[in-house]
C-alpha positions in Angstrom: -119.7 48.8 -4.7 -119.2 46.8 -1.6 -116.8 44.4 0.0 -119.0 41.4 -0.4 -120.7 42.3 -3.7 -119.6 39.9 -6.6 -118.9 41.1 -10.0 -121.3 40.1 -12.9 -119.5 38.6 -15.8 -119.3 41.2 -18.7 -119.3 40.4 -22.5 -116.3 41.1 -24.4 -117.2 40.2 -27.9 -119.1 37.0 -28.2 -117.9 35.5 -24.8 -116.8 36.2 -21.3 -113.0 36.7 -21.4 -110.9 35.1 -18.7 -108.8 37.3 -16.3 -110.2 40.6 -17.5 -109.7 43.5 -15.0 -112.9 43.9 -12.8 -113.5 46.8 -10.6 -115.9 44.8 -8.3 -115.0 42.3 -5.5 -115.3 39.2 -7.6 -112.3 36.7 -7.6 -111.2 33.8 -9.7 -112.0 31.7 -6.7 -115.4 33.2 -6.1 -117.2 31.9 -9.2 -115.6 29.9 -12.2 -115.1 32.1 -15.2 -116.9 30.9 -18.4 -114.8 29.2 -21.0 -117.2 29.1 -23.9 -119.6 31.8 -25.2 -122.9 31.8 -23.3 -126.1 33.5 -24.2 -126.6 36.9 -22.7 -129.6 35.9 -20.7 -127.8 33.0 -19.2 -125.0 35.3 -18.1 -127.5 37.8 -16.6 -129.3 35.1 -14.6 -125.8 33.8 -13.3 -124.9 37.3 -12.2 -128.2 38.1 -10.7 -128.1 34.8 -8.6 -124.8 36.0 -7.0 -126.1 39.3 -5.9 -126.2 39.6 -2.1 -123.8 36.6 -1.5 -121.1 37.2 1.0 -117.4 36.9 -0.2 -116.9 34.0 2.3 -119.8 32.0 1.0 -118.6 32.4 -2.7 -115.2 31.5 -1.8 -116.3 28.5 0.1 -118.4 27.5 -2.8 -115.6 27.9 -5.2 -113.2 25.9 -2.9 -115.9 23.2 -2.6 -116.2 22.8 -6.4 -112.4 22.5 -6.8 -112.1 25.8 -8.6 -109.1 26.9 -6.4 -106.3 24.4 -7.0 -104.2 25.9 -4.2 -106.7 25.1 -1.6 -107.0 21.3 -2.6 -106.2 19.1 0.5 -106.1 22.0 2.8 -109.4 23.7 2.3 -110.1 25.0 6.0 -106.6 26.3 6.4 -106.6 28.0 2.8 -110.1 29.5 3.6 -108.7 31.0 7.0 -105.6 32.4 5.5 -107.4 33.9 2.5 -110.1 35.7 4.5 -107.3 37.0 7.1 -105.3 38.5 4.0 -108.2 39.9 2.2 -107.8 43.7 1.5 -104.6 43.7 3.7 -101.7 42.6 1.5 -99.6 45.4 0.1 -98.6 43.3 -2.8 -100.9 41.6 -5.4 -101.9 38.0 -4.5 -100.8 35.4 -7.2 -103.2 32.6 -7.5 -103.4 29.5 -9.7 -106.5 29.1 -11.9 -108.2 25.6 -12.5 -106.7 25.6 -16.0 -103.2 26.1 -14.9 -103.0 29.8 -15.7 -102.3 32.4 -13.1 -103.7 35.8 -12.0 -102.5 38.7 -10.0 -105.4 39.9 -7.7 -105.2 43.4 -6.6 -107.5 44.5 -3.5 -107.7 48.0 -2.8 -110.1 49.4 0.2 -112.1 52.3 -0.6 -113.1 55.2 1.5 -116.7 54.0 2.4 -115.5 50.7 3.5 -115.9 48.7 0.4 -113.1 46.8 -1.6 -112.1 47.1 -5.2 -110.6 44.0 -6.7 -108.7 43.9 -10.0 -107.5 40.7 -11.7 -104.8 40.7 -14.2 -103.5 37.7 -16.2 -100.0 36.9 -14.7 -99.4 33.7 -16.5 -96.5 35.0 -18.5 -94.9 36.7 -15.5 -95.2 33.5 -13.5 -93.7 31.4 -16.4 -90.7 33.8 -16.6 -90.3 33.7 -12.8 -90.4 29.9 -12.8 -88.0 29.7 -15.7 -85.6 32.2 -14.0 -85.9 30.0 -10.7 -85.2 27.0 -12.6 -82.1 28.6 -14.3 -80.9 29.8 -11.0 -81.4 26.3 -9.5 -79.6 24.7 -12.3 -76.7 27.2 -11.9 -76.6 26.5 -8.2 -76.6 22.8 -8.9 -73.7 23.1 -11.5 -71.7 25.2 -9.0 -72.3 22.8 -6.2 -71.2 20.0 -8.5 -68.2 22.1 -9.6 -67.3 22.8 -5.9 -67.7 19.4 -4.9 -65.5 18.1 -7.6 -62.8 20.9 -6.8 -62.9 20.0 -3.1 -62.4 16.2 -3.9 -59.1 17.0 -5.6 -56.0 15.9 -3.7 -54.3 18.9 -5.0 -54.6 22.6 -4.1 -56.7 24.6 -6.7 -57.4 28.2 -7.0 -59.1 30.4 -9.7 -58.3 34.1 -10.1 -60.4 36.5 -12.4 -58.9 38.7 -15.2 -58.1 41.3 -12.6 -56.0 38.7 -10.7 -58.6 38.6 -7.8 -59.4 35.4 -6.0 -62.7 33.9 -7.3 -62.5 30.5 -5.4 -60.0 28.0 -4.0 -60.5 24.5 -2.3 -59.7 23.7 1.4 -56.5 21.8 0.2 -55.2 25.1 -1.2 -55.9 26.8 2.2 -54.3 23.8 4.1 -51.2 24.1 1.9 -50.8 27.9 2.5 -52.0 27.8 6.0 -50.1 31.2 6.9 -52.0 32.9 4.0 -55.5 31.2 4.6 -56.8 34.2 6.5 -56.2 36.5 3.5 -58.0 34.1 1.0 -61.2 36.0 0.8 -63.0 36.2 -2.7 -62.0 39.4 -4.1 -58.5 39.5 -2.6 -55.7 39.9 -5.2 -53.0 37.3 -5.6 -50.3 39.9 -4.6 -52.2 40.6 -1.3 -52.5 36.9 -0.4 -48.9 36.1 -1.2 -47.6 39.1 0.6 -49.6 38.2 3.6 -47.8 34.8 3.7 -44.5 36.4 2.8 -44.7 38.6 5.9 -45.2 35.5 8.0 -42.2 33.5 6.7 -44.2 31.0 4.5 -41.7 31.3 1.6 -38.1 30.2 2.5 -36.9 31.0 -1.0 -37.7 34.5 -0.4 -35.5 35.0 2.7 -32.5 36.6 0.8 -34.7 39.4 -0.9 -38.3 39.2 0.0 -39.4 42.1 -2.4 -37.4 40.9 -5.5 -38.8 37.4 -4.9 -42.4 38.8 -4.5 -42.0 40.8 -7.8 -40.8 37.8 -9.8 -43.5 35.4 -8.3 -46.1 37.8 -9.2 -44.9 38.2 -12.5 -44.7 34.5 -13.4 -48.1 34.0 -11.9 -49.6 36.8 -14.3 -47.5 35.7 -17.3 -47.9 31.8 -17.0 -45.7 30.2 -19.8 -46.6 26.7 -19.2 -43.4 25.7 -17.3 -44.1 24.5 -13.7 -42.7 26.3 -10.8 -41.0 24.5 -7.9 -41.8 26.3 -4.7 -40.3 25.5 -1.2 -42.3 25.8 1.9 -41.2 25.5 5.6 -40.2 22.2 6.7 -38.5 21.1 3.6 -41.9 20.7 1.9 -42.1 21.3 -1.8 -44.9 22.2 -4.3 -45.1 22.0 -8.1 -47.2 25.0 -9.3 -49.0 24.6 -12.6 -50.9 27.9 -13.7 -52.8 28.5 -16.9 -54.8 31.3 -18.5 -58.6 30.6 -18.8 -60.6 31.7 -21.8 -62.1 34.5 -19.8 -58.5 35.7 -19.1 -58.4 34.4 -15.5 -55.8 32.2 -14.0 -56.3 28.6 -12.9 -53.7 27.1 -10.8 -53.0 23.7 -9.3 -50.7 23.0 -6.4 -49.2 19.5 -6.2 -47.2 18.4 -3.1 -44.1 17.0 -4.5 -42.2 17.0 -1.2 -41.4 13.2 -1.3 -40.1 13.3 -4.8 -37.9 16.3 -4.1 -36.5 14.8 -0.9 -35.9 11.6 -2.7 -34.0 13.6 -5.3 -32.1 15.5 -2.7 -31.0 12.3 -1.0 -29.8 10.9 -4.3 -27.9 14.1 -4.9 -26.5 13.9 -1.5 -25.4 10.3 -2.0 -24.0 11.1 -5.3 -22.0 14.1 -4.0 -20.9 12.5 -0.6 -18.0 10.1 0.1 -19.6 7.0 1.5 -16.6 6.3 4.0 -16.1 9.7 5.5 -19.5 11.5 4.8 -17.7 14.4 3.5 -18.3 16.0 0.1 -16.7 13.8 -2.7 -14.5 14.9 -5.6 -17.5 15.5 -7.9 -19.1 18.0 -5.5 -15.9 19.6 -4.6 -15.0 20.3 -8.3 -18.7 21.8 -8.7 -18.3 24.0 -5.7 -14.7 25.1 -6.7 -15.9 26.2 -10.1 -18.9 28.2 -8.5 -16.7 29.9 -6.0 -14.2 30.8 -8.7 -16.8 32.4 -10.9 -18.1 34.2 -7.8 -14.6 35.5 -7.0 -14.3 36.7 -10.6 -17.8 38.6 -10.4 -17.3 40.2 -6.9 -13.5 40.3 -6.6 -13.6 38.4 -3.3 -10.8 36.3 -2.0 -10.8 32.5 -2.1 -8.4 30.0 -0.6 -7.8 26.2 -1.0 -6.0 23.8 1.2 -5.1 20.4 0.2 -4.3 17.8 3.0 -2.5 14.7 2.8 -2.1 12.0 5.6 1.6 11.4 6.0 2.8 7.8 5.3 -0.8 6.4 5.1 0.4 3.4 2.9 2.6 2.3 5.7 -0.3 2.7 8.2 -2.4 0.4 6.0 0.3 -2.0 5.6 0.8 -2.2 9.4 -2.7 -1.9 10.7 -4.9 -3.3 7.9 -7.4 -1.6 5.7 -10.2 -1.7 8.2 -8.1 0.3 10.6 -7.0 2.5 7.7 -10.6 3.2 6.9 -11.2 4.3 10.7 -8.1 6.5 10.4 -9.5 8.2 7.4 -12.8 8.7 9.3 -10.9 10.2 12.2 -9.0 12.7 9.9 -12.3 13.6 8.3 -13.9 14.5 11.5 -10.9 16.7 12.6 -11.0 18.6 9.3 -14.8 19.0 9.4 -14.5 20.8 12.7 -12.2 23.3 11.3 -14.5 24.5 8.5 -16.8 26.7 10.7 -18.0 29.3 8.3 -21.1 29.2 5.9 -19.9 28.2 2.4 -16.8 26.5 3.7 -16.4 23.0 2.4 -14.4 19.9 3.4 -14.2 17.1 0.7 -12.4 13.9 0.2 -10.1 14.7 -2.8 -9.0 11.2 -3.3 -7.5 8.2 -1.4 -5.8 9.9 1.7 -6.1 13.4 0.5 -8.5 15.9 1.6 -9.5 19.5 0.4 -10.8 22.5 2.2 -12.5 25.2 0.1 -12.5 28.6 1.9 -14.4 31.4 0.4 -13.6 35.0 1.5 -10.4 33.8 3.2 -7.1 35.4 2.4 -3.6 33.9 2.7 -3.1 34.8 6.4 -6.5 33.3 7.4 -5.9 30.2 5.3 -2.6 29.6 7.0 -4.3 29.9 10.3 -7.0 27.3 9.4 -4.2 25.0 8.2 -2.4 25.4 11.5 -5.5 24.5 13.4 -6.0 21.3 11.4 -2.4 20.3 12.1 -2.7 20.9 15.8 -6.1 19.2 16.1 -4.5 16.1 14.4 -1.6 16.2 16.7 -3.9 16.6 19.8 -5.8 13.5 18.6 -2.6 11.5 19.0 -3.7 8.6 16.7 -0.9 6.1 16.8 0.9 5.2 13.7 3.6 2.8 14.5 5.6 2.8 11.3 6.0 6.4 10.2 9.6 7.4 10.0 8.8 11.0 10.9 6.3 10.6 13.9 4.9 8.0 16.2 1.5 9.4 15.5 -0.5 10.2 12.3 0.3 13.7 11.1 -0.9 15.8 8.1 1.1 17.7 5.4 -0.9 20.7 4.0 -0.4 22.8 0.8 -2.4 26.0 0.3 -3.1 28.5 -2.5 -5.0 31.6 -2.6 -6.9 32.4 -5.9 -5.5 35.2 -8.1 -8.7 37.1 -8.6 -7.2 40.0 -10.4 -5.7 37.6 -13.0 -9.1 35.7 -13.3 -7.2 32.5 -12.4 -9.0 29.2 -13.4 -10.0 26.5 -11.0 -7.4 24.0 -12.4 -4.7 26.6 -11.8 -5.6 27.1 -8.2 -5.5 23.1 -7.6 -2.2 22.8 -9.3 -0.6 25.5 -7.3 -1.9 24.1 -4.0 -0.9 20.7 -5.0 2.6 22.0 -5.6 2.5 23.5 -2.2 1.5 20.1 -0.7 4.5 18.5 -2.3 6.7 21.3 -0.9 5.5 20.6 2.6 6.2 16.9 2.2 9.7 17.7 0.8 10.2 19.8 3.7 9.8 17.0 6.3 5.9 16.5 6.4 3.7 17.5 9.3 3.5 21.1 8.3 1.9 23.6 6.0 3.2 25.4 2.8 1.3 28.1 1.0 1.8 28.5 -2.8 4.2 31.4 -3.5 5.7 31.1 -0.1 8.2 28.3 0.1 8.7 28.6 3.8 7.1 25.8 5.6 4.7 26.7 8.6 
């Protein structure tokens, strides 16, 4: 049994069977295997004719006859590769037969220097392998198509699995949440990603209580109810978040930039709550703010003060100077009052006509009186000529104030009525002064 000794076709039933194992150095490419039954003496004569032929000669003959499909068109190169690999490959050689079938060729050196060759039909293995490769290619193509479609979306998209771990997201999603982008690795949990952004100031809405905000955001993410979430980002940017459960229990989410829409709404709300002439809050906004502050005072037992301000003899000012000058005087008074409301939450509003209101949360009677006095002094310092006021040559202010009766759970209307009564008391006392409700002494 030697390296170059070809195998003689053996009978298996009435014919020589294709791809049967052979212990001799005969390959499919060496001599074509018989397809049809042949007489025994024909088989014997063919086998005897091959004895003594070298493997290279048999191989070259098979290539020349077109019996090795893989060699067609590159015969010399294929021959050189095949001879170089003969007996050296650790894995079986897979080779295509002329009829399209496949064989595994095993070549094993033996101690005396020969080579044992075994051929096994591998058609089914190759077929399954090609089907698997085709399925993988199809899956890769489908994934590429899906990825391309997701990347083409103008909105941010992210998919999380049933364990709330990131499966994929598009570049738009990363751009929207740029602070969190370094944490957006497949397998990272939603909570890990959002916490990463939270620690870097990505969510202004969380500033008051970051942990409470995080818990609620994660809850709404994991329990989507179909209602969109409006989320603020730095720079007055706003997102609409729509999240849904998938059939595989994952979570698919879309982030749509609605900044322009929100800003437009903010501007409309500002215009609807702002006095056009003075740029102060209008009566509508004041009423809403007063109601909110009264409710807050009821809940927390905090103090709340209200000042009502009236321009003394303003009708006479308008009659003498005309309405355009009257408008400028209103704007000047508004600017003076706005400078006196210095703390967060304090609100200055045009209450109506020539009347203004200052809403002062967390301010008691003493502090409210001090604010009123600052307003009065600032107006006197401005020294805006009046010309026809019976009480002063300059425009002056009368102020009435009231402190919310928290213990009695006083209503907003009641606070306004008491401040208004104090204002009338200030006017009755000679104007250009402040009177606090429940304190008849002018200040």
